[in-house]
PLY file of the C-alpha trace (Angstrom):
ply
format ascii 1.0
element vertex 94
property float x
property float y
property float z
element edge 93
property int vertex1
property int vertex2
end_header
-37.17 -130.05 -98.91
-39.95 -132.33 -97.46
-41.44 -129.42 -95.72
-41.60 -127.53 -99.01
-43.17 -130.41 -100.63
-45.77 -130.61 -98.11
-46.96 -127.14 -98.37
-47.03 -127.46 -102.03
-49.23 -130.63 -101.47
-51.43 -128.65 -98.87
-51.69 -125.85 -101.62
-52.85 -128.22 -104.11
-55.44 -129.74 -101.74
-56.68 -126.23 -100.87
-56.82 -125.37 -104.57
-58.93 -128.53 -105.21
-61.34 -127.79 -102.30
-61.95 -124.11 -103.60
-59.85 -122.54 -100.47
-57.97 -120.19 -102.87
-56.42 -117.84 -100.17
-55.13 -121.01 -98.20
-53.79 -122.40 -101.44
-51.88 -119.23 -102.24
-50.38 -118.96 -98.99
-49.20 -122.70 -99.06
-47.83 -122.40 -102.44
-46.21 -119.41 -101.83
-44.41 -120.84 -98.83
-43.44 -123.90 -100.81
-41.86 -121.68 -103.51
-39.81 -119.63 -100.99
-38.60 -122.65 -99.53
-37.88 -124.44 -102.95
-36.06 -120.99 -104.19
-33.77 -121.11 -100.97
-32.87 -124.67 -101.79
-32.34 -123.64 -105.67
-34.26 -127.03 -106.69
-35.14 -125.84 -110.03
-37.54 -128.53 -110.84
-39.38 -128.02 -107.77
-39.55 -124.27 -108.35
-40.99 -125.03 -111.82
-43.54 -127.67 -110.39
-44.77 -125.08 -107.83
-44.95 -122.20 -110.28
-47.02 -124.50 -112.58
-49.40 -125.02 -109.42
-49.50 -121.39 -109.03
-50.58 -121.08 -112.56
-53.33 -123.79 -112.06
-54.41 -121.79 -109.09
-54.74 -118.52 -111.12
-56.52 -120.47 -113.91
-59.10 -121.53 -111.19
-59.59 -117.88 -110.08
-59.98 -116.79 -113.51
-56.76 -114.55 -113.48
-55.61 -115.47 -116.78
-52.69 -113.02 -117.03
-51.23 -114.22 -113.73
-51.71 -117.92 -114.98
-49.64 -116.98 -118.02
-46.81 -115.55 -116.15
-46.53 -118.30 -113.93
-46.35 -120.93 -116.56
-44.15 -118.74 -118.58
-41.51 -118.65 -115.41
-41.87 -122.60 -115.19
-41.23 -123.49 -118.79
-37.66 -122.34 -119.22
-36.91 -124.39 -116.01
-38.31 -127.46 -117.42
-36.51 -126.90 -120.65
-33.17 -126.36 -119.20
-33.56 -129.51 -117.02
-34.82 -131.27 -119.99
-38.09 -132.23 -117.98
-39.93 -132.88 -121.20
-43.10 -134.15 -119.82
-43.40 -131.17 -117.44
-42.26 -128.67 -120.39
-45.29 -130.10 -122.43
-47.71 -129.48 -119.61
-46.54 -125.97 -119.19
-46.84 -125.38 -123.03
-50.13 -126.99 -123.16
-51.58 -124.81 -120.22
-50.33 -121.75 -122.13
-52.26 -122.49 -125.31
-55.87 -121.39 -123.85
-54.08 -118.49 -121.99
-52.68 -116.86 -125.20
0 1
1 2
2 3
3 4
4 5
5 6
6 7
7 8
8 9
9 10
10 11
11 12
12 13
13 14
14 15
15 16
16 17
17 18
18 19
19 20
20 21
21 22
22 23
23 24
24 25
25 26
26 27
27 28
28 29
29 30
30 31
31 32
32 33
33 34
34 35
35 36
36 37
37 38
38 39
39 40
40 41
41 42
42 43
43 44
44 45
45 46
46 47
47 48
48 49
49 50
50 51
51 52
52 53
53 54
54 55
55 56
56 57
57 58
58 59
59 60
60 61
61 62
62 63
63 64
64 65
65 66
66 67
67 68
68 69
69 70
70 71
71 72
72 73
73 74
74 75
75 76
76 77
77 78
78 79
79 80
80 81
81 82
82 83
83 84
84 85
85 86
86 87
87 88
88 89
89 90
90 91
91 92
92 93
């Protein structure tokens, strides 16, 4: 779990630094690990970060797909703040 969290953190840091290929690699590694652990909230958070990366890259369709995958996970977990953020991120992508 902690290794996956670290990969996601590195992914975010790379995104913020404009290092998009590195960000995609780290976030993908995190997602794979979280999926193996079946940690739904962590999967949702990582999908949201992949959405943010896609937005930064101007890939609107990909961004929308990531946020649309994250939203039902947050809703099922009743993670209201995360669901609100995912919905808000989808508005400009519609």
